[in-house]
Biopython code that builds the backbone (N, CA, C, O; Angstrom):
import numpy as np
from Bio.PDB.StructureBuilder import StructureBuilder

atoms = [
    (1, "UNK", "N", (52.448, -34.966, -49.165)),
    (1, "UNK", "CA", (53.607, -34.789, -48.323)),
    (1, "UNK", "C", (53.193, -34.890, -46.854)),
    (1, "UNK", "O", (52.148, -34.377, -46.454)),
    (2, "UNK", "N", (54.023, -35.555, -46.066)),
    (2, "UNK", "CA", (53.808, -35.570, -44.620)),
    (2, "UNK", "C", (55.001, -34.880, -43.970)),
    (2, "UNK", "O", (56.088, -34.809, -44.543)),
    (3, "UNK", "N", (54.777, -34.386, -42.790)),
    (3, "UNK", "CA", (55.861, -33.717, -42.075)),
    (3, "UNK", "C", (56.795, -34.759, -41.462)),
    (3, "UNK", "O", (56.442, -35.928, -41.309)),
    (4, "UNK", "N", (57.990, -34.299, -41.118)),
    (4, "UNK", "CA", (58.943, -35.180, -40.445)),
    (4, "UNK", "C", (58.365, -35.656, -39.118)),
    (4, "UNK", "O", (58.571, -36.808, -38.735)),
    (5, "UNK", "N", (57.651, -34.796, -38.417)),
    (5, "UNK", "CA", (57.022, -35.178, -37.154)),
    (5, "UNK", "C", (56.027, -36.321, -37.378)),
    (5, "UNK", "O", (55.989, -37.284, -36.612)),
    (6, "UNK", "N", (55.216, -36.197, -38.450)),
    (6, "UNK", "CA", (54.263, -37.277, -38.754)),
    (6, "UNK", "C", (54.994, -38.586, -39.036)),
    (6, "UNK", "O", (54.573, -39.649, -38.582)),
    (7, "UNK", "N", (56.091, -38.502, -39.786)),
    (7, "UNK", "CA", (56.873, -39.703, -40.083)),
    (7, "UNK", "C", (57.425, -40.323, -38.800)),
    (7, "UNK", "O", (57.396, -41.543, -38.638)),
    (8, "UNK", "N", (57.925, -39.493, -37.895)),
    (8, "UNK", "CA", (58.476, -39.998, -36.629)),
    (8, "UNK", "C", (57.423, -40.687, -35.769)),
    (8, "UNK", "O", (57.759, -41.513, -34.920)),
    (9, "UNK", "N", (56.151, -40.354, -35.982)),
    (9, "UNK", "CA", (55.066, -40.974, -35.222)),
    (9, "UNK", "C", (54.775, -42.409, -35.661)),
    (9, "UNK", "O", (54.090, -43.144, -34.949)),
    (10, "UNK", "N", (55.286, -42.815, -36.820)),
    (10, "UNK", "CA", (55.077, -44.184, -37.320)),
    (10, "UNK", "C", (56.079, -45.098, -36.625)),
    (10, "UNK", "O", (57.288, -44.897, -36.737)),
    (11, "UNK", "N", (55.583, -46.092, -35.914)),
    (11, "UNK", "CA", (56.418, -47.032, -35.168)),
    (11, "UNK", "C", (56.689, -48.267, -36.036)),
    (11, "UNK", "O", (55.903, -49.214, -36.048)),
    (12, "UNK", "N", (57.808, -48.242, -36.756)),
    (12, "UNK", "CA", (58.211, -49.386, -37.575)),
    (12, "UNK", "C", (59.055, -50.311, -36.721)),
    (12, "UNK", "O", (60.003, -49.862, -36.077)),
    (13, "UNK", "N", (58.730, -51.592, -36.705)),
    (13, "UNK", "CA", (59.426, -52.574, -35.871)),
    (13, "UNK", "C", (59.730, -53.834, -36.663)),
    (13, "UNK", "O", (59.089, -54.142, -37.668)),
    (14, "UNK", "N", (60.729, -54.547, -36.173)),
    (14, "UNK", "CA", (61.021, -55.882, -36.684)),
    (14, "UNK", "C", (60.099, -56.848, -35.952)),
    (14, "UNK", "O", (59.937, -56.759, -34.735)),
    (15, "UNK", "N", (59.502, -57.761, -36.688)),
    (15, "UNK", "CA", (58.646, -58.799, -36.108)),
    (15, "UNK", "C", (59.059, -60.142, -36.691)),
    (15, "UNK", "O", (59.558, -60.221, -37.813)),
    (16, "UNK", "N", (58.845, -61.190, -35.918)),
    (16, "UNK", "CA", (59.099, -62.547, -36.398)),
    (16, "UNK", "C", (57.773, -63.282, -36.491)),
    (16, "UNK", "O", (56.976, -63.267, -35.553)),
    (17, "UNK", "N", (57.543, -63.923, -37.629)),
    (17, "UNK", "CA", (56.294, -64.668, -37.827)),
    (17, "UNK", "C", (56.375, -65.986, -37.089)),
    (17, "UNK", "O", (57.278, -66.787, -37.332)),
    (18, "UNK", "N", (55.431, -66.214, -36.187)),
    (18, "UNK", "CA", (55.397, -67.418, -35.356)),
    (18, "UNK", "C", (54.380, -68.449, -35.833)),
    (18, "UNK", "O", (54.590, -69.654, -35.696)),
    (19, "UNK", "N", (53.285, -67.963, -36.390)),
    (19, "UNK", "CA", (52.204, -68.872, -36.803)),
    (19, "UNK", "C", (51.503, -68.295, -38.028)),
    (19, "UNK", "O", (51.339, -67.081, -38.148)),
    (20, "UNK", "N", (51.096, -69.168, -38.925)),
    (20, "UNK", "CA", (50.414, -68.762, -40.154)),
    (20, "UNK", "C", (49.179, -69.642, -40.325)),
    (20, "UNK", "O", (49.256, -70.869, -40.258)),
    (21, "UNK", "N", (48.037, -68.988, -40.549)),
    (21, "UNK", "CA", (46.801, -69.719, -40.835)),
    (21, "UNK", "C", (46.146, -69.096, -42.059)),
    (21, "UNK", "O", (46.224, -67.886, -42.272)),
    (22, "UNK", "N", (45.512, -69.924, -42.845)),
    (22, "UNK", "CA", (44.724, -69.400, -43.956)),
    (22, "UNK", "C", (43.503, -68.681, -43.392)),
    (22, "UNK", "O", (42.856, -69.164, -42.462)),
    (23, "UNK", "N", (43.201, -67.529, -43.966)),
    (23, "UNK", "CA", (42.006, -66.798, -43.546)),
    (23, "UNK", "C", (40.799, -67.633, -43.956)),
    (23, "UNK", "O", (40.738, -68.102, -45.093)),
    (24, "UNK", "N", (39.837, -67.831, -43.054)),
    (24, "UNK", "CA", (38.708, -68.708, -43.384)),
    (24, "UNK", "C", (37.769, -68.160, -44.450)),
    (24, "UNK", "O", (37.021, -68.925, -45.059)),
    (25, "UNK", "N", (37.792, -66.840, -44.691)),
    (25, "UNK", "CA", (36.840, -66.240, -45.621)),
    (25, "UNK", "C", (37.487, -65.474, -46.771)),
    (25, "UNK", "O", (36.826, -64.660, -47.416)),
    (26, "UNK", "N", (38.788, -65.727, -47.042)),
    (26, "UNK", "CA", (39.449, -64.984, -48.116)),
    (26, "UNK", "C", (40.600, -65.805, -48.690)),
    (26, "UNK", "O", (41.485, -66.239, -47.953)),
    (27, "UNK", "N", (40.588, -66.013, -49.985)),
    (27, "UNK", "CA", (41.595, -66.845, -50.645)),
    (27, "UNK", "C", (42.989, -66.230, -50.680)),
    (27, "UNK", "O", (43.975, -66.960, -50.778)),
    (28, "UNK", "N", (43.094, -64.902, -50.601)),
    (28, "UNK", "CA", (44.396, -64.243, -50.729)),
    (28, "UNK", "C", (45.000, -63.825, -49.392)),
    (28, "UNK", "O", (46.100, -63.274, -49.357)),
    (29, "UNK", "N", (44.286, -64.083, -48.285)),
    (29, "UNK", "CA", (44.737, -63.592, -46.985)),
    (29, "UNK", "C", (45.252, -64.696, -46.075)),
    (29, "UNK", "O", (44.747, -65.819, -46.070)),
    (30, "UNK", "N", (46.286, -64.334, -45.298)),
    (30, "UNK", "CA", (46.747, -65.153, -44.178)),
    (30, "UNK", "C", (46.460, -64.398, -42.892)),
    (30, "UNK", "O", (46.424, -63.168, -42.874)),
    (31, "UNK", "N", (46.258, -65.140, -41.826)),
    (31, "UNK", "CA", (46.206, -64.587, -40.476)),
    (31, "UNK", "C", (47.522, -64.993, -39.826)),
    (31, "UNK", "O", (47.803, -66.180, -39.659)),
    (32, "UNK", "N", (48.329, -63.995, -39.459)),
    (32, "UNK", "CA", (49.667, -64.238, -38.933)),
    (32, "UNK", "C", (49.727, -63.901, -37.448)),
    (32, "UNK", "O", (49.197, -62.878, -37.015)),
    (33, "UNK", "N", (50.372, -64.761, -36.676)),
    (33, "UNK", "CA", (50.717, -64.445, -35.282)),
    (33, "UNK", "C", (52.183, -64.045, -35.318)),
    (33, "UNK", "O", (53.033, -64.817, -35.762)),
    (34, "UNK", "N", (52.482, -62.821, -34.843)),
    (34, "UNK", "CA", (53.847, -62.303, -34.921)),
    (34, "UNK", "C", (54.371, -61.933, -33.532)),
    (34, "UNK", "O", (53.608, -61.556, -32.643)),
    (35, "UNK", "N", (55.680, -62.048, -33.371)),
    (35, "UNK", "CA", (56.380, -61.634, -32.154)),
    (35, "UNK", "C", (57.011, -60.280, -32.439)),
    (35, "UNK", "O", (57.803, -60.141, -33.371)),
    (36, "UNK", "N", (56.657, -59.280, -31.630)),
    (36, "UNK", "CA", (57.184, -57.930, -31.801)),
    (36, "UNK", "C", (58.130, -57.595, -30.638)),
    (36, "UNK", "O", (58.312, -56.423, -30.309)),
    (37, "UNK", "N", (58.720, -58.597, -30.028)),
    (37, "UNK", "CA", (59.674, -58.389, -28.945)),
    (37, "UNK", "C", (59.025, -58.407, -27.585)),
    (37, "UNK", "O", (59.254, -59.331, -26.804)),
    (38, "UNK", "N", (58.213, -57.400, -27.280)),
    (38, "UNK", "CA", (57.580, -57.319, -25.966)),
    (38, "UNK", "C", (56.150, -57.838, -25.953)),
    (38, "UNK", "O", (55.508, -57.868, -24.903)),
    (39, "UNK", "N", (55.648, -58.247, -27.112)),
    (39, "UNK", "CA", (54.287, -58.786, -27.189)),
    (39, "UNK", "C", (54.104, -59.577, -28.478)),
    (39, "UNK", "O", (54.904, -59.474, -29.408)),
    (40, "UNK", "N", (53.045, -60.361, -28.513)),
    (40, "UNK", "CA", (52.639, -61.040, -29.742)),
    (40, "UNK", "C", (51.367, -60.373, -30.235)),
    (40, "UNK", "O", (50.533, -59.927, -29.447)),
    (41, "UNK", "N", (51.235, -60.313, -31.553)),
    (41, "UNK", "CA", (50.082, -59.687, -32.187)),
    (41, "UNK", "C", (49.576, -60.568, -33.309)),
    (41, "UNK", "O", (50.262, -61.477, -33.776)),
    (42, "UNK", "N", (48.362, -60.274, -33.728)),
    (42, "UNK", "CA", (47.803, -60.898, -34.917)),
    (42, "UNK", "C", (47.663, -59.826, -35.984)),
    (42, "UNK", "O", (47.174, -58.727, -35.721)),
    (43, "UNK", "N", (48.104, -60.164, -37.209)),
    (43, "UNK", "CA", (47.866, -59.282, -38.350)),
    (43, "UNK", "C", (47.303, -60.117, -39.497)),
    (43, "UNK", "O", (47.532, -61.324, -39.577)),
    (44, "UNK", "N", (46.575, -59.461, -40.368)),
    (44, "UNK", "CA", (46.028, -60.101, -41.562)),
    (44, "UNK", "C", (46.777, -59.517, -42.761)),
    (44, "UNK", "O", (46.917, -58.300, -42.880)),
    (45, "UNK", "N", (47.257, -60.392, -43.646)),
    (45, "UNK", "CA", (48.072, -59.941, -44.769)),
    (45, "UNK", "C", (47.671, -60.628, -46.068)),
    (45, "UNK", "O", (47.392, -61.827, -46.083)),
    (46, "UNK", "N", (47.643, -59.874, -47.143)),
    (46, "UNK", "CA", (47.267, -60.382, -48.461)),
    (46, "UNK", "C", (48.454, -60.932, -49.235)),
    (46, "UNK", "O", (48.792, -60.435, -50.309)),
    (47, "UNK", "N", (49.084, -61.960, -48.682)),
    (47, "UNK", "CA", (50.286, -62.534, -49.303)),
    (47, "UNK", "C", (50.148, -64.026, -49.576)),
    (47, "UNK", "O", (51.128, -64.694, -49.905)),
    (48, "UNK", "N", (48.946, -64.542, -49.442)),
    (48, "UNK", "CA", (48.727, -65.987, -49.562)),
    (48, "UNK", "C", (49.034, -66.530, -50.951)),
    (48, "UNK", "O", (49.474, -67.674, -51.067)),
    (49, "UNK", "N", (48.824, -65.771, -51.984)),
    (49, "UNK", "CA", (49.088, -66.250, -53.327)),
    (49, "UNK", "C", (50.568, -66.279, -53.676)),
    (49, "UNK", "O", (50.962, -66.891, -54.669)),
    (50, "UNK", "N", (51.391, -65.618, -52.863)),
    (50, "UNK", "CA", (52.819, -65.496, -53.156)),
    (50, "UNK", "C", (53.690, -66.346, -52.245)),
    (50, "UNK", "O", (54.719, -66.866, -52.676)),
    (51, "UNK", "N", (53.288, -66.492, -50.995)),
    (51, "UNK", "CA", (54.092, -67.203, -49.993)),
    (51, "UNK", "C", (53.323, -68.394, -49.433)),
    (51, "UNK", "O", (52.113, -68.320, -49.222)),
    (52, "UNK", "N", (54.035, -69.489, -49.194)),
    (52, "UNK", "CA", (53.423, -70.640, -48.524)),
    (52, "UNK", "C", (53.575, -70.446, -47.017)),
    (52, "UNK", "O", (54.383, -69.637, -46.561)),
    (53, "UNK", "N", (52.799, -71.188, -46.266)),
    (53, "UNK", "CA", (52.907, -71.124, -44.807)),
    (53, "UNK", "C", (54.321, -71.452, -44.353)),
    (53, "UNK", "O", (54.856, -70.786, -43.467)),
    (54, "UNK", "N", (54.935, -72.474, -44.951)),
    (54, "UNK", "CA", (56.286, -72.871, -44.542)),
    (54, "UNK", "C", (57.337, -71.811, -44.898)),
    (54, "UNK", "O", (58.358, -71.708, -44.219)),
    (55, "UNK", "N", (57.099, -71.021, -45.955)),
    (55, "UNK", "CA", (58.004, -69.918, -46.299)),
    (55, "UNK", "C", (58.024, -68.849, -45.209)),
    (55, "UNK", "O", (59.028, -68.162, -45.022)),
    (56, "UNK", "N", (56.917, -68.713, -44.498)),
    (56, "UNK", "CA", (56.745, -67.589, -43.590)),
    (56, "UNK", "C", (57.148, -67.864, -42.143)),
    (56, "UNK", "O", (57.601, -66.951, -41.454)),
    (57, "UNK", "N", (56.996, -69.090, -41.672)),
    (57, "UNK", "CA", (57.298, -69.403, -40.271)),
    (57, "UNK", "C", (58.767, -69.081, -39.989)),
    (57, "UNK", "O", (59.665, -69.574, -40.672)),
    (58, "UNK", "N", (58.996, -68.244, -38.970)),
    (58, "UNK", "CA", (60.348, -67.866, -38.574)),
    (58, "UNK", "C", (60.920, -66.694, -39.350)),
    (58, "UNK", "O", (62.005, -66.213, -39.023)),
    (59, "UNK", "N", (60.213, -66.223, -40.374)),
    (59, "UNK", "CA", (60.707, -65.109, -41.188)),
    (59, "UNK", "C", (60.562, -63.804, -40.402)),
    (59, "UNK", "O", (59.557, -63.570, -39.731)),
    (60, "UNK", "N", (61.581, -62.970, -40.503)),
    (60, "UNK", "CA", (61.522, -61.645, -39.893)),
    (60, "UNK", "C", (61.057, -60.649, -40.943)),
    (60, "UNK", "O", (61.498, -60.667, -42.092)),
    (61, "UNK", "N", (60.152, -59.782, -40.511)),
    (61, "UNK", "CA", (59.546, -58.801, -41.406)),
    (61, "UNK", "C", (59.567, -57.437, -40.718)),
    (61, "UNK", "O", (59.911, -57.322, -39.541)),
    (62, "UNK", "N", (59.195, -56.415, -41.471)),
    (62, "UNK", "CA", (59.041, -55.073, -40.927)),
    (62, "UNK", "C", (57.553, -54.762, -40.903)),
    (62, "UNK", "O", (56.838, -54.983, -41.880)),
    (63, "UNK", "N", (57.095, -54.236, -39.747)),
    (63, "UNK", "CA", (55.674, -53.918, -39.605)),
    (63, "UNK", "C", (55.474, -52.479, -39.135)),
    (63, "UNK", "O", (56.361, -51.871, -38.537)),
    (64, "UNK", "N", (54.283, -51.954, -39.422)),
    (64, "UNK", "CA", (53.822, -50.727, -38.783)),
    (64, "UNK", "C", (53.156, -51.195, -37.499)),
    (64, "UNK", "O", (52.076, -51.786, -37.523)),
    (65, "UNK", "N", (53.817, -50.922, -36.376)),
    (65, "UNK", "CA", (53.396, -51.470, -35.092)),
    (65, "UNK", "C", (52.260, -50.688, -34.435)),
    (65, "UNK", "O", (51.512, -51.243, -33.630)),
    (66, "UNK", "N", (52.127, -49.419, -34.769)),
    (66, "UNK", "CA", (51.122, -48.594, -34.089)),
    (66, "UNK", "C", (49.958, -48.200, -34.995)),
    (66, "UNK", "O", (49.329, -47.161, -34.792)),
    (67, "UNK", "N", (49.677, -49.028, -35.986)),
    (67, "UNK", "CA", (48.528, -48.787, -36.852)),
    (67, "UNK", "C", (47.241, -49.081, -36.083)),
    (67, "UNK", "O", (47.170, -50.043, -35.318)),
    (68, "UNK", "N", (46.248, -48.259, -36.291)),
    (68, "UNK", "CA", (44.966, -48.485, -35.629)),
    (68, "UNK", "C", (44.439, -49.878, -35.980)),
    (68, "UNK", "O", (44.457, -50.258, -37.151)),
    (69, "UNK", "N", (43.967, -50.651, -34.986)),
    (69, "UNK", "CA", (43.450, -51.995, -35.267)),
    (69, "UNK", "C", (42.278, -51.951, -36.255)),
    (69, "UNK", "O", (41.519, -50.983, -36.310)),
    (70, "UNK", "N", (42.160, -53.023, -37.024)),
    (70, "UNK", "CA", (41.070, -53.143, -37.999)),
    (70, "UNK", "C", (40.558, -54.571, -37.983)),
    (70, "UNK", "O", (41.276, -55.489, -37.584)),
    (71, "UNK", "N", (39.333, -54.758, -38.410)),
    (71, "UNK", "CA", (38.774, -56.091, -38.598)),
    (71, "UNK", "C", (38.679, -56.316, -40.100)),
    (71, "UNK", "O", (37.986, -55.586, -40.808)),
    (72, "UNK", "N", (39.390, -57.342, -40.576)),
    (72, "UNK", "CA", (39.437, -57.634, -42.002)),
    (72, "UNK", "C", (38.745, -58.965, -42.254)),
    (72, "UNK", "O", (39.267, -60.031, -41.927)),
    (73, "UNK", "N", (37.574, -58.879, -42.836)),
    (73, "UNK", "CA", (36.740, -60.061, -43.112)),
    (73, "UNK", "C", (36.580, -60.930, -41.866)),
    (73, "UNK", "O", (36.689, -62.155, -41.917)),
    (74, "UNK", "N", (36.320, -60.260, -40.753)),
    (74, "UNK", "CA", (36.020, -60.963, -39.513)),
    (74, "UNK", "C", (37.213, -61.285, -38.639)),
    (74, "UNK", "O", (37.031, -61.806, -37.538)),
    (75, "UNK", "N", (38.420, -61.000, -39.077)),
    (75, "UNK", "CA", (39.627, -61.274, -38.285)),
    (75, "UNK", "C", (40.294, -59.963, -37.872)),
    (75, "UNK", "O", (40.427, -59.042, -38.678)),
    (76, "UNK", "N", (40.710, -59.889, -36.615)),
    (76, "UNK", "CA", (41.374, -58.705, -36.093)),
    (76, "UNK", "C", (42.793, -58.591, -36.643)),
    (76, "UNK", "O", (43.533, -59.573, -36.694)),
    (77, "UNK", "N", (43.160, -57.367, -37.056)),
    (77, "UNK", "CA", (44.503, -57.101, -37.547)),
    (77, "UNK", "C", (45.074, -55.921, -36.760)),
    (77, "UNK", "O", (44.490, -54.838, -36.737)),
    (78, "UNK", "N", (46.220, -56.143, -36.117)),
    (78, "UNK", "CA", (46.811, -55.163, -35.217)),
    (78, "UNK", "C", (48.183, -54.724, -35.691)),
    (78, "UNK", "O", (49.159, -54.790, -34.943)),
    (79, "UNK", "N", (48.252, -54.279, -36.921)),
    (79, "UNK", "CA", (49.493, -53.837, -37.532)),
    (79, "UNK", "C", (49.433, -54.118, -39.018)),
    (79, "UNK", "O", (48.444, -54.642, -39.531)),
    (80, "UNK", "N", (50.518, -53.757, -39.707)),
    (80, "UNK", "CA", (50.582, -54.002, -41.152)),
    (80, "UNK", "C", (52.022, -54.320, -41.524)),
    (80, "UNK", "O", (52.949, -53.618, -41.119)),
    (81, "UNK", "N", (52.199, -55.382, -42.297)),
    (81, "UNK", "CA", (53.550, -55.683, -42.769)),
    (81, "UNK", "C", (53.873, -54.823, -43.975)),
    (81, "UNK", "O", (52.974, -54.367, -44.681)),
    (82, "UNK", "N", (55.163, -54.602, -44.210)),
    (82, "UNK", "CA", (55.599, -53.808, -45.352)),
    (82, "UNK", "C", (56.061, -54.732, -46.468)),
    (82, "UNK", "O", (56.789, -55.697, -46.233)),
    (83, "UNK", "N", (55.632, -54.426, -47.675)),
    (83, "UNK", "CA", (55.988, -55.209, -48.864)),
    (83, "UNK", "C", (56.026, -54.278, -50.063)),
    (83, "UNK", "O", (55.471, -53.180, -50.034)),
    (84, "UNK", "N", (56.679, -54.727, -51.101)),
    (84, "UNK", "CA", (56.672, -54.000, -52.375)),
    (84, "UNK", "C", (55.934, -54.850, -53.399)),
    (84, "UNK", "O", (55.811, -56.064, -53.235)),
    (85, "UNK", "N", (55.452, -54.218, -54.439)),
    (85, "UNK", "CA", (54.759, -54.944, -55.507)),
    (85, "UNK", "C", (55.791, -55.486, -56.483)),
    (85, "UNK", "O", (56.433, -54.730, -57.212)),
    (86, "UNK", "N", (55.940, -56.799, -56.487)),
    (86, "UNK", "CA", (56.842, -57.442, -57.429)),
    (86, "UNK", "C", (56.093, -57.916, -58.655)),
    (86, "UNK", "O", (54.867, -57.821, -58.712)),
    (87, "UNK", "N", (56.810, -58.420, -59.624)),
    (87, "UNK", "CA", (56.181, -58.900, -60.858)),
    (87, "UNK", "C", (55.227, -60.053, -60.598)),
    (87, "UNK", "O", (54.232, -60.202, -61.307)),
    (88, "UNK", "N", (55.519, -60.882, -59.578)),
    (88, "UNK", "CA", (54.695, -62.055, -59.290)),
    (88, "UNK", "C", (53.896, -61.921, -57.999)),
    (88, "UNK", "O", (53.441, -62.919, -57.441)),
    (89, "UNK", "N", (53.725, -60.685, -57.524)),
    (89, "UNK", "CA", (52.979, -60.460, -56.294)),
    (89, "UNK", "C", (53.816, -59.719, -55.274)),
    (89, "UNK", "O", (54.922, -59.272, -55.577)),
    (90, "UNK", "N", (53.285, -59.586, -54.047)),
    (90, "UNK", "CA", (53.996, -58.827, -53.032)),
    (90, "UNK", "C", (55.308, -59.497, -52.614)),
    (90, "UNK", "O", (55.408, -60.723, -52.548)),
    (91, "UNK", "N", (56.311, -58.656, -52.335)),
    (91, "UNK", "CA", (57.607, -59.127, -51.845)),
    (91, "UNK", "C", (57.818, -58.475, -50.487)),
    (91, "UNK", "O", (57.858, -57.250, -50.379)),
    (92, "UNK", "N", (57.951, -59.301, -49.451)),
    (92, "UNK", "CA", (58.099, -58.794, -48.094)),
    (92, "UNK", "C", (59.427, -58.085, -47.905)),
    (92, "UNK", "O", (60.460, -58.543, -48.393)),
    (93, "UNK", "N", (59.394, -56.960, -47.191)),
    (93, "UNK", "CA", (60.622, -56.302, -46.772)),
    (93, "UNK", "C", (61.115, -57.037, -45.535)),
    (93, "UNK", "O", (60.352, -57.256, -44.594)),
    (94, "UNK", "N", (62.370, -57.412, -45.534)),
    (94, "UNK", "CA", (62.881, -58.260, -44.466)),
    (94, "UNK", "C", (64.288, -57.817, -44.083)),
    (94, "UNK", "O", (65.101, -57.525, -44.959)),
    (95, "UNK", "N", (64.588, -57.764, -42.776)),
    (95, "UNK", "CA", (65.936, -57.395, -42.333)),
    (95, "UNK", "C", (66.877, -58.584, -42.424)),
    (95, "UNK", "O", (66.463, -59.696, -42.751)),
    (96, "UNK", "N", (68.131, -58.341, -42.134)),
    (96, "UNK", "CA", (69.107, -59.425, -42.068)),
    (96, "UNK", "C", (68.821, -60.343, -40.893)),
    (96, "UNK", "O", (68.001, -60.012, -40.038)),
    (97, "UNK", "N", (69.486, -61.492, -40.838)),
    (97, "UNK", "CA", (69.194, -62.501, -39.821)),
    (97, "UNK", "C", (69.593, -62.115, -38.392)),
    (97, "UNK", "O", (69.072, -62.698, -37.441)),
    (98, "UNK", "N", (70.491, -61.158, -38.218)),
    (98, "UNK", "CA", (70.976, -60.814, -36.888)),
    (98, "UNK", "C", (70.117, -59.801, -36.157)),
    (98, "UNK", "O", (70.442, -59.431, -35.029)),
    (99, "UNK", "N", (69.042, -59.343, -36.753)),
    (99, "UNK", "CA", (68.182, -58.339, -36.150)),
    (99, "UNK", "C", (67.122, -59.054, -35.288)),
    (99, "UNK", "O", (66.518, -60.037, -35.717)),
    (100, "UNK", "N", (66.913, -58.543, -34.075)),
    (100, "UNK", "CA", (65.987, -59.201, -33.147)),
    (100, "UNK", "C", (64.565, -58.638, -33.279)),
    (100, "UNK", "O", (64.370, -57.477, -33.639)),
    (101, "UNK", "N", (63.594, -59.479, -32.983)),
    (101, "UNK", "CA", (62.192, -59.058, -32.985)),
    (101, "UNK", "C", (62.010, -57.931, -31.968)),
    (101, "UNK", "O", (62.519, -57.995, -30.849)),
    (102, "UNK", "N", (61.283, -56.913, -32.376)),
    (102, "UNK", "CA", (61.029, -55.763, -31.523)),
    (102, "UNK", "C", (61.964, -54.595, -31.785)),
    (102, "UNK", "O", (61.706, -53.485, -31.319)),
    (103, "UNK", "N", (63.052, -54.822, -32.525)),
    (103, "UNK", "CA", (63.988, -53.733, -32.803)),
    (103, "UNK", "C", (63.279, -52.647, -33.615)),
    (103, "UNK", "O", (62.563, -52.951, -34.570)),
    (104, "UNK", "N", (63.477, -51.385, -33.238)),
    (104, "UNK", "CA", (62.857, -50.305, -34.018)),
    (104, "UNK", "C", (63.594, -50.087, -35.331)),
    (104, "UNK", "O", (64.809, -50.268, -35.419)),
    (105, "UNK", "N", (62.832, -49.693, -36.349)),
    (105, "UNK", "CA", (63.405, -49.342, -37.644)),
    (105, "UNK", "C", (63.471, -47.825, -37.688)),
    (105, "UNK", "O", (62.463, -47.148, -37.488)),
    (106, "UNK", "N", (64.643, -47.299, -37.947)),
    (106, "UNK", "CA", (64.813, -45.830, -37.939)),
    (106, "UNK", "C", (65.296, -45.352, -39.279)),
    (106, "UNK", "O", (65.498, -44.153, -39.471)),
]
sb = StructureBuilder()
sb.init_structure("model")
sb.init_model(0)
sb.init_chain("A")
sb.init_seg("    ")
for serial, (resi, resn, name, xyz) in enumerate(atoms, 1):
    if name == "N":
        sb.init_residue(resn, " ", resi, " ")
    sb.init_atom(name, np.array(xyz, "f"), 0.0, 1.0, " ", f" {name:<3s}", serial, name[0])
structure = sb.get_structure()
């Protein structure tokens, strides 16, 4: 269990995927360049087996914006996208089309 205060400290934001590259050292990872409204970030995500690069460009997703940065197999990751485990792999959580990049999720 986490407290409500701890939950409020998680900065969930809408992001738009601008660029997708295959991770050079991992078959299941993509390196994504995302727009979070006031800045662009790079995140690494294990969705390569489920989504093609063309599926992802322009897609809006929900991210944890204030996650401590990590280096994943040599690539910097500055956030984490939210997904659920589907029968055929991860399924991205995505807002409707009218939501702008950078909008907070409450």
